[in-house]
VEXKOL-631411 format. One line per 4 residues: number of its first residue (from 1); their letters; for each residue y, x, z of C-alpha. Coordinates in steps of 0.25 Angstrom, whole numbers, padded with zeros to 4 digits. Layout:
<pts>
NUM = A = Y:X:Z; ...
</pts>
This chain:
<pts>
1 = XXXX = 0703:0298:0214; 0705:0293:0227; 0720:0300:0229; 0722:0293:0216
5 = XXXX = 0719:0279:0221; 0726:0282:0236; 0739:0285:0226; 0739:0272:0217
9 = XXXX = 0736:0264:0231; 0750:0271:0236; 0759:0268:0225; 0754:0253:0224
13 = XXXX = 0754:0250:0239; 0768:0257:0240; 0773:0255:0226; 0770:0240:0227
17 = XXXX = 0775:0237:0241; 0788:0245:0238; 0790:0234:0227; 0786:0223:0236
21 = XXXX = 0797:0225:0245; 0807:0230:0234; 0804:0215:0229; 0806:0209:0241
25 = XXXX = 0818:0215:0246; 0823:0212:0231; 0820:0197:0236; 0825:0198:0249
29 = XXXX = 0839:0198:0242; 0838:0184:0237; 0836:0180:0253; 0848:0187:0255
33 = XXXX = 0858:0179:0248; 0855:0165:0256; 0860:0174:0269; 0874:0179:0273
37 = XXXX = 0872:0195:0273; 0882:0203:0279; 0884:0217:0272; 0891:0228:0279
41 = XXXX = 0900:0235:0269; 0909:0247:0272; 0920:0252:0262; 0916:0266:0265
45 = XXXX = 0903:0268:0258; 0889:0271:0261; 0892:0286:0267; 0900:0279:0278
49 = XXXX = 0893:0269:0280; 0880:0278:0282; 0889:0287:0292; 0892:0273:0300
53 = XXXX = 0877:0272:0299; 0874:0285:0305; 0885:0286:0316; 0880:0271:0320
57 = XXXX = 0866:0277:0321; 0872:0290:0330; 0878:0282:0342; 0865:0272:0342
61 = XXXX = 0860:0274:0357; 0846:0281:0354; 0855:0289:0342; 0865:0296:0354
65 = XXXX = 0852:0296:0364; 0844:0305:0355; 0857:0314:0352; 0858:0316:0367
69 = XXXX = 0843:0320:0368; 0844:0329:0357; 0857:0335:0363; 0852:0336:0377
73 = XXXX = 0838:0341:0375; 0845:0353:0366; 0856:0357:0376; 0847:0356:0389
77 = XXXX = 0836:0364:0382; 0846:0376:0378; 0853:0375:0391; 0839:0374:0399
81 = XXXX = 0836:0388:0390; 0849:0394:0393; 0848:0393:0406; 0832:0398:0406
85 = XXXX = 0836:0411:0401; 0845:0415:0413; 0834:0410:0422; 0838:0397:0425
89 = XXXX = 0828:0383:0426; 0831:0377:0413; 0835:0363:0419; 0849:0372:0424
93 = XXXX = 0852:0371:0410; 0846:0359:0406; 0857:0352:0419; 0867:0360:0412
97 = XXXX = 0865:0357:0399; 0867:0340:0403; 0880:0345:0410; 0885:0351:0397
101 = XXXX = 0883:0339:0390; 0890:0330:0401; 0905:0328:0403; 0905:0341:0409
105 = XXXX = 0905:0349:0395; 0902:0342:0385; 0909:0329:0390; 0921:0338:0393
109 = XXXX = 0922:0346:0379; 0917:0336:0369; 0921:0323:0375; 0918:0315:0361
113 = XXXX = 0905:0323:0358; 0900:0320:0373; 0903:0304:0371; 0896:0303:0358
117 = XXXX = 0883:0310:0363; 0884:0304:0376; 0891:0292:0376; 0891:0283:0388
121 = XXXX = 0883:0272:0383; 0872:0282:0379; 0869:0287:0394; 0863:0275:0400
125 = XXXX = 0851:0279:0389; 0851:0294:0393; 0851:0290:0406; 0838:0282:0407
129 = XXXX = 0831:0294:0398; 0836:0304:0408; 0830:0296:0421; 0816:0294:0412
133 = XXXX = 0816:0309:0410; 0817:0311:0426; 0807:0301:0428; 0798:0308:0421
137 = XXXX = 0802:0323:0426; 0801:0318:0441; 0787:0314:0437; 0784:0327:0432
141 = XXXX = 0791:0332:0446; 0781:0324:0454; 0768:0329:0446; 0774:0344:0448
145 = XXXX = 0772:0342:0464; 0760:0348:0469; 0758:0343:0481; 0746:0349:0485
149 = XXXX = 0755:0361:0486; 0763:0353:0497; 0751:0351:0506; 0747:0367:0506
153 = XXXX = 0760:0370:0510; 0767:0358:0516; 0772:0363:0529; 0782:0376:0524
157 = XXXX = 0785:0368:0512; 0789:0355:0519; 0797:0363:0529; 0804:0371:0518
161 = XXXX = 0806:0359:0509; 0811:0349:0519; 0822:0359:0524; 0826:0362:0510
165 = XXXX = 0830:0346:0510; 0834:0342:0523; 0844:0354:0524; 0851:0352:0512
169 = XXXX = 0849:0336:0513; 0858:0339:0527; 0867:0347:0520; 0870:0337:0508
173 = XXXX = 0871:0327:0517; 0881:0336:0526; 0889:0338:0511; 0888:0322:0509
177 = XXXX = 0898:0322:0522; 0907:0331:0517; 0909:0327:0502; 0906:0311:0506
181 = XXXX = 0920:0306:0506; 0925:0314:0494; 0913:0314:0483; 0904:0301:0487
185 = XXXX = 0906:0290:0479; 0914:0277:0483; 0904:0266:0491; 0893:0277:0494
189 = XXXX = 0891:0278:0509; 0889:0291:0513; 0873:0291:0518; 0868:0290:0502
193 = XXXX = 0878:0299:0499; 0875:0310:0508; 0860:0308:0505; 0860:0310:0492
197 = XXXX = 0869:0323:0495; 0859:0327:0504; 0846:0324:0494; 0855:0332:0483
201 = XXXX = 0855:0342:0491; 0839:0342:0494; 0834:0343:0480; 0825:0355:0475
205 = XXXX = 0823:0355:0459; 0807:0356:0462; 0804:0359:0446; 0816:0370:0445
209 = XXXX = 0810:0377:0457; 0795:0374:0452; 0800:0382:0438; 0808:0392:0448
213 = XXXX = 0793:0396:0455; 0785:0396:0442; 0796:0405:0435; 0798:0415:0447
217 = XXXX = 0783:0417:0447; 0781:0412:0461; 0774:0400:0461; 0761:0406:0466
221 = XXXX = 0766:0413:0477; 0767:0406:0492; 0783:0405:0490; 0782:0397:0476
225 = XXXX = 0771:0390:0482; 0782:0386:0495; 0794:0384:0486; 0786:0375:0476
229 = XXXX = 0779:0366:0489; 0794:0365:0495; 0798:0361:0481; 0789:0349:0480
233 = XXXX = 0791:0345:0494; 0805:0344:0492; 0805:0338:0479; 0797:0326:0486
237 = XXXX = 0804:0325:0499; 0817:0324:0490; 0813:0314:0482; 0809:0305:0491
241 = XXXX = 0821:0308:0499; 0830:0305:0488; 0821:0292:0485; 0826:0288:0501
245 = XXXX = 0839:0293:0497; 0841:0284:0485; 0837:0272:0492; 0847:0274:0502
249 = XXXX = 0858:0277:0492; 0853:0262:0485; 0852:0256:0498; 0865:0260:0505
253 = XXXX = 0860:0262:0519; 0846:0268:0524; 0842:0256:0531; 0843:0249:0518
257 = XXXX = 0835:0260:0511; 0824:0260:0520; 0819:0248:0512; 0819:0258:0498
261 = XXXX = 0814:0270:0506; 0802:0261:0512; 0799:0256:0498; 0799:0270:0492
265 = XXXX = 0788:0275:0504; 0781:0262:0499; 0779:0267:0485; 0777:0283:0489
269 = XXXX = 0764:0277:0497; 0762:0269:0485; 0761:0280:0476; 0754:0289:0485
273 = XXXX = 0743:0279:0490; 0742:0271:0478; 0746:0275:0466; 0743:0290:0467
277 = XXXX = 0728:0287:0469; 0728:0279:0456; 0734:0291:0450; 0725:0300:0454
281 = XXXX = 0712:0291:0452; 0718:0291:0437; 0719:0306:0437; 0705:0311:0442
285 = XXXX = 0701:0301:0430; 0707:0309:0419; 0707:0322:0424; 0698:0328:0417
289 = XXXX = 0701:0322:0403; 0710:0329:0395; 0719:0320:0389; 0724:0307:0398
293 = XXXX = 0725:0296:0391; 0738:0286:0389; 0732:0274:0398; 0733:0284:0409
297 = XXXX = 0746:0291:0407; 0752:0278:0405; 0747:0273:0419; 0753:0286:0424
301 = XXXX = 0768:0283:0417; 0767:0270:0420; 0765:0273:0436; 0777:0284:0434
305 = XXXX = 0786:0274:0429; 0782:0262:0439; 0784:0272:0451; 0798:0276:0445
309 = XXXX = 0799:0262:0442; 0797:0259:0456; 0805:0268:0463; 0819:0265:0455
313 = XXXX = 0816:0249:0459; 0814:0255:0473; 0829:0261:0473; 0822:0278:0475
317 = XXXX = 0824:0280:0459; 0814:0280:0449; 0812:0298:0449; 0805:0295:0464
321 = XXXX = 0794:0288:0457; 0793:0295:0445; 0793:0309:0456; 0782:0300:0465
325 = XXXX = 0773:0298:0452; 0773:0312:0449; 0771:0317:0462; 0758:0308:0463
329 = XXXX = 0752:0310:0450; 0736:0314:0452; 0735:0328:0457; 0729:0333:0445
333 = XXXX = 0734:0345:0437; 0729:0342:0423; 0734:0326:0425; 0748:0330:0430
337 = XXXX = 0749:0341:0417; 0747:0330:0409; 0759:0321:0413; 0768:0331:0414
341 = XXXX = 0766:0336:0401; 0767:0324:0396; 0780:0321:0405; 0787:0333:0408
345 = XXXX = 0792:0337:0392; 0799:0323:0391; 0804:0322:0403; 0810:0338:0405
349 = XXXX = 0811:0342:0389; 0816:0328:0384; 0821:0318:0395; 0826:0327:0408
353 = XXXX = 0838:0333:0399; 0843:0320:0398; 0844:0320:0412; 0851:0332:0413
357 = XXXX = 0863:0329:0404; 0862:0313:0409; 0866:0322:0422; 0876:0330:0415
361 = XXXX = 0884:0319:0409; 0886:0313:0425; 0889:0328:0428; 0905:0331:0425
365 = XXXX = 0907:0345:0430; 0922:0342:0428; 0922:0333:0440; 0921:0345:0449
369 = XXXX = 0935:0347:0444; 0942:0353:0457; 0940:0367:0466; 0935:0357:0478
373 = XXXX = 0925:0350:0470; 0919:0362:0467; 0920:0367:0482; 0912:0354:0484
377 = XXXX = 0902:0358:0473; 0901:0371:0478; 0898:0367:0494; 0888:0357:0488
381 = XXXX = 0881:0368:0481; 0882:0378:0494; 0876:0365:0502; 0864:0364:0491
385 = XXXX = 0862:0378:0492; 0861:0378:0508; 0854:0367:0511; 0844:0369:0501
389 = XXXX = 0843:0385:0499; 0846:0389:0512; 0839:0377:0518; 0825:0380:0511
393 = XXXX = 0826:0394:0513; 0827:0393:0529; 0816:0383:0529; 0808:0392:0521
397 = XXXX = 0812:0404:0531; 0808:0395:0544; 0793:0393:0538; 0791:0407:0538
401 = XXXX = 0794:0412:0522; 0804:0426:0521; 0818:0426:0517; 0815:0427:0502
405 = XXXX = 0804:0417:0500; 0814:0407:0509; 0825:0411:0501; 0817:0408:0488
409 = XXXX = 0812:0395:0493; 0827:0392:0495; 0832:0394:0482; 0821:0388:0474
413 = XXXX = 0823:0374:0484; 0837:0376:0480; 0833:0373:0466; 0840:0358:0463
417 = XXXX = 0840:0357:0447; 0837:0342:0440; 0832:0337:0453; 0845:0337:0461
421 = XXXX = 0853:0331:0446; 0841:0320:0448; 0845:0317:0463; 0860:0318:0457
425 = XXXX = 0859:0310:0447; 0852:0298:0458; 0864:0300:0466; 0875:0299:0454
429 = XXXX = 0866:0286:0450; 0868:0279:0462; 0882:0282:0463; 0881:0292:0476
433 = XXXX = 0886:0303:0471; 0899:0305:0462; 0901:0311:0448; 0908:0324:0456
437 = XXXX = 0896:0325:0467; 0885:0324:0455; 0892:0335:0449; 0893:0344:0460
441 = XXXX = 0879:0340:0463; 0874:0343:0449; 0880:0356:0451; 0875:0361:0463
445 = XXXX = 0860:0357:0457; 0864:0367:0446; 0868:0377:0455; 0857:0376:0464
449 = XXXX = 0848:0377:0454; 0854:0389:0445; 0855:0397:0458; 0839:0398:0461
453 = XXXX = 0836:0408:0452; 0848:0419:0454; 0843:0415:0469; 0829:0417:0469
457 = XXXX = 0833:0430:0462; 0842:0434:0470; 0832:0431:0483; 0822:0441:0476
461 = XXXX = 0831:0451:0472; 0836:0450:0488; 0822:0451:0494; 0816:0461:0483
465 = XXXX = 0806:0469:0490; 0805:0483:0485; 0793:0486:0487; 0787:0476:0479
469 = XXXX = 0776:0479:0469; 0778:0495:0471; 0764:0498:0475; 0759:0488:0462
473 = XXXX = 0768:0497:0452; 0762:0510:0458; 0749:0503:0457; 0753:0499:0441
477 = XXXX = 0761:0510:0437; 0752:0517:0430; 0744:0506:0424; 0746:0500:0410
481 = XXXX = 0750:0485:0411; 0749:0475:0400; 0756:0461:0401; 0752:0450:0392
485 = XXXX = 0761:0437:0391; 0753:0427:0384; 0758:0410:0381; 0743:0405:0376
489 = XXXX = 0731:0407:0381; 0724:0416:0369; 0736:0425:0366; 0734:0428:0380
493 = XXXX = 0720:0431:0378; 0724:0440:0366; 0735:0447:0372; 0725:0449:0383
497 = XXXX = 0714:0456:0374; 0726:0465:0369; 0731:0470:0382; 0716:0472:0387
501 = XXXX = 0713:0481:0373; 0724:0489:0376; 0718:0492:0391; 0704:0489:0389
505 = XXXX = 0700:0503:0396; 0712:0506:0404; 0711:0495:0415; 0713:0502:0426
509 = XXXX = 0726:0507:0422; 0732:0495:0414; 0734:0479:0417; 0734:0467:0411
513 = XXXX = 0744:0455:0415; 0742:0443:0408; 0757:0435:0408; 0758:0419:0405
517 = XXXX = 0772:0413:0407; 0775:0398:0403; 0788:0391:0403; 0791:0386:0416
521 = XXXX = 0796:0372:0413; 0781:0369:0407; 0775:0374:0421; 0773:0365:0433
525 = XXXX = 0772:0370:0447; 0758:0360:0451; 0751:0366:0439; 0754:0382:0439
529 = XXXX = 0741:0386:0443; 0733:0378:0434; 0743:0382:0423; 0742:0396:0425
533 = XXXX = 0725:0396:0425; 0725:0388:0413; 0735:0401:0405; 0727:0413:0411
537 = XXXX = 0713:0406:0412; 0710:0411:0398; 0717:0425:0399; 0710:0428:0411
541 = XXXX = 0696:0423:0405; 0700:0434:0394; 0703:0444:0404; 0690:0443:0410
545 = XXXX = 0684:0444:0396; 0691:0455:0393; 0688:0463:0408; 0703:0464:0408
549 = XXXX = 0710:0461:0422; 0723:0451:0420; 0735:0449:0430; 0743:0437:0428
553 = XXXX = 0756:0431:0428; 0760:0416:0426; 0773:0412:0425; 0782:0400:0423
557 = XXXX = 0796:0403:0416; 0806:0398:0410; 0809:0411:0400; 0796:0416:0395
561 = XXXX = 0798:0428:0387; 0809:0434:0397; 0800:0430:0408; 0789:0439:0401
565 = XXXX = 0797:0451:0397; 0803:0451:0412; 0788:0451:0417; 0785:0462:0408
569 = XXXX = 0796:0470:0410; 0796:0469:0424; 0781:0472:0425; 0782:0484:0421
573 = XXXX = 0770:0481:0409; 0768:0491:0399; 0765:0481:0388; 0767:0467:0386
577 = XXXX = 0759:0459:0376; 0765:0444:0373; 0760:0435:0360; 0767:0433:0351
581 = XXXX = 0772:0416:0351; 0775:0408:0340; 0789:0403:0336; 0793:0388:0335
585 = XXXX = 0802:0390:0324; 0793:0393:0315; 0784:0388:0303; 0796:0377:0301
589 = XXXX = 0808:0376:0293; 0814:0368:0307; 0809:0379:0315; 0815:0390:0307
593 = XXXX = 0828:0384:0307; 0826:0382:0323; 0821:0394:0324; 0834:0401:0317
597 = XXXX = 0845:0392:0324; 0837:0398:0337; 0839:0411:0334; 0853:0409:0331
601 = XXXX = 0857:0403:0346; 0846:0412:0352; 0852:0421:0362; 0841:0430:0362
605 = XXXX = 0839:0430:0348; 0854:0433:0346; 0854:0446:0356; 0842:0451:0347
609 = XXXX = 0850:0449:0335; 0861:0459:0340; 0851:0468:0347; 0843:0469:0335
613 = XXXX = 0832:0465:0340; 0831:0453:0331; 0826:0462:0319; 0812:0463:0327
617 = XXXX = 0810:0448:0324; 0813:0446:0311; 0802:0440:0302; 0792:0442:0315
621 = XXXX = 0784:0432:0322; 0790:0432:0334; 0793:0420:0343; 0806:0420:0351
625 = XXXX = 0799:0423:0364; 0790:0436:0358; 0805:0438:0354; 0812:0438:0367
629 = XXXX = 0800:0447:0374; 0801:0456:0362; 0815:0460:0366; 0814:0458:0382
633 = XXXX = 0802:0466:0385; 0805:0481:0390; 0790:0485:0389; 0780:0486:0378
637 = XXXX = 0777:0474:0372; 0766:0469:0363; 0766:0455:0354; 0752:0451:0349
641 = XXXX = 0752:0441:0337; 0738:0436:0340; 0729:0431:0329; 0717:0431:0341
645 = XXXX = 0716:0446:0343; 0701:0449:0350; 0699:0463:0346; 0707:0476:0345
649 = XXXX = 0697:0485:0335; 0705:0487:0325; 0721:0489:0326; 0732:0490:0316
653 = XXXX = 0745:0498:0318; 0755:0500:0307; 0765:0510:0311; 0780:0509:0303
657 = XXXX = 0787:0517:0311; 0789:0528:0323; 0792:0518:0332; 0775:0513:0332
661 = XXXX = 0770:0525:0339; 0768:0517:0350; 0759:0508:0344; 0747:0520:0346
665 = XXXX = 0747:0519:0360; 0743:0503:0358; 0734:0509:0348; 0729:0520:0358
669 = XXXX = 0726:0509:0368; 0717:0499:0358; 0709:0513:0354; 0706:0517:0369
673 = XXXX = 0703:0504:0374; 0696:0496:0362; 0692:0507:0352; 0702:0501:0343
677 = XXXX = 0703:0506:0329; 0718:0508:0324; 0722:0507:0312; 0736:0513:0309
681 = XXXX = 0745:0510:0297; 0756:0519:0292; 0765:0509:0289; 0777:0517:0282
685 = XXXX = 0770:0529:0281; 0779:0536:0290; 0767:0541:0302; 0766:0556:0296
689 = XXXX = 0781:0557:0298; 0782:0550:0311; 0777:0559:0322; 0776:0550:0334
693 = XXXX = 0768:0542:0325; 0760:0553:0319; 0757:0560:0333; 0753:0546:0339
697 = XXXX = 0743:0543:0328; 0736:0557:0329; 0737:0557:0343; 0730:0545:0343
701 = XXXX = 0721:0548:0332; 0716:0561:0339; 0712:0551:0353; 0705:0541:0345
705 = XXXX = 0699:0546:0332; 0694:0537:0322; 0702:0525:0330; 0715:0527:0321
709 = XXXX = 0717:0525:0307; 0730:0528:0299; 0726:0517:0288; 0735:0517:0275
713 = XXXX = 0742:0504:0271; 0735:0501:0259; 0722:0496:0266; 0730:0486:0274
717 = XXXX = 0724:0475:0267; 0721:0461:0274; 0707:0465:0276; 0712:0477:0284
721 = XXXX = 0721:0470:0292; 0712:0457:0296; 0701:0469:0302; 0712:0474:0311
725 = XXXX = 0712:0466:0325; 0728:0470:0329; 0740:0476:0322; 0748:0482:0332
729 = XXXX = 0764:0486:0328; 0777:0488:0334; 0787:0478:0336; 0797:0488:0327
733 = XXXX = 0787:0488:0316; 0785:0474:0316; 0796:0469:0307; 0791:0480:0296
737 = XXXX = 0780:0474:0298; 0783:0460:0296; 0792:0464:0284; 0784:0472:0276
741 = XXXX = 0769:0471:0280; 0770:0456:0285; 0756:0451:0279; 0748:0460:0288
745 = XXXX = 0755:0451:0300; 0743:0440:0294; 0732:0448:0292; 0730:0455:0305
749 = XXXX = 0725:0449:0316; 0733:0451:0326; 0747:0459:0329; 0751:0467:0341
753 = XXXX = 0767:0469:0341; 0772:0480:0350; 0785:0484:0355; 0786:0497:0363
</pts>
């Protein structure tokens, strides 16, 4: 009855007011008779009017900006993905994406399309949005700096850091002396030009360096701590120097700039001794709370904007104010994490790519159209590498580091990346750098960042110690080693229980290693230890409950599936256990369309198609990461489809072919270590004619009487499957199971898919 009343009310209200609007509009037509109405009428018809309206909408500034953002994000993510695949920081790919979309490629070969996508009138909007992205990014960079590390290792770090600034700065000033006459803009004095060349040579990309250190797994070593500290000190010093250089450039002379520099010093004092205690007090008040309320967040963001505004009107750029605001944030990990999470995704994913493209639009490789100009570019690169790489390495050697560590520090400090582009764009905006010099310096930034990875590999190869880990290998050569790789804690605990069930009574001759890898662009150097503790705490508690000792591996990476298999392959593990992930493309129509498109353009999938591996994955629940692990793993692999696996009392093993004989090895481990009962199904009625399978089954039954049961498929009903704790099946037989008996998967609690 209530629903009927609601329906009557709905139709009366909507119908009545619709009729009222119709009557008002009809009456309004009589009013227009007293006014002169101009109606635009075209001879082309309504369809052409519609097309004209659409074209007008397409050229609206907002539509152009949104089209630019869509294109930029897609191209930047694509190039970033390519460079991650070849072991390079994604920032290089994003910078190159900007150059590709600029006049160097798109503008050269498709000028009309480039002009329609990036009309000159729209570049102002792109610039302002990219500057907002840079302000937010520099705020995050400031928060990522751990000043406590500087206090602990100040002596060595400051010597190396300042040497890595002074030496390239001096070489940059010297380089300016030789290129000033030919390349300096008209009307620019030598002092600001020379200082800008010096600061451009001195920059180190702290965020890129920190991620490389994490990905290489050296963040816990003394070397990692030193290089992170050096980079942090370098960052603070370089940005202070940049502020001074900008002040001198805007003032024209050093004496005139003293007013700006003194004002900047006063600003820094106010930020440290007035603003920082105020923010610290707020942080302490809200430290114990799970969430920050909006007024508190508003206070911090407002302070960020005021700080950026202050340094901008002072003449030392808004980015310095954002960086300074990040540095003085409350030294509370949770507090900083909240703001980093709020800011980083918007700045890094949405706004920073706009900066790369804006830089790319100003980078014209075509300007370097003469052998002489390429020689100058090469000389700039040489000076940059000698000053930063060699200068840092020599300073590190002087303070007592060995040659291997010294060269490693030099290679890492030579990374420039995004931070260099920020400096160069400031120089171009101030008209200190010409487009030619700007393009040369962008090429230098790309080369010095790109060479970091290969340089580190070469250093490690040259100084490779042949005696490393020989003793460890001798000690563990007879041990059965299991590596479990987990994403979330619940899967990690299930994998640990599974690994423990295979070796429970053989702990003296076995080892279990638990590994968690995370994407490096989701990590921050100041809270690595907290993140690691959070990830492994539940796993360690579970291991204590099982009375099972474990070794842990925690690492940041740009390519999780590749690193999982590399660690497993290089570590001589006897078994790799992983949990099954979920594909983002399943469950919706759009997801399936995107998934199909991804399969068409994914090089890994194309390789699988040509090599015949694609057939293994048809109709399977494997996500893309699991597929890659399967294709790259060179040791036995287990994939757990986990449904809260707790016990191993009843195990079900279907046998489809002679290739499944190896499954009895795992059945034996479960029986010996857990006293499990194993039900074996002869799926194709071939056990009696398959000698390998038959002999394995007889041998196992003789060794463990009453533990093996050969069952008929007729008894496999819902009740039987629901009583099983685990089903074990080979990867080769997986497709047969999915094709002919997929209903089993919904009834059995958990499944372990094994690849020999």
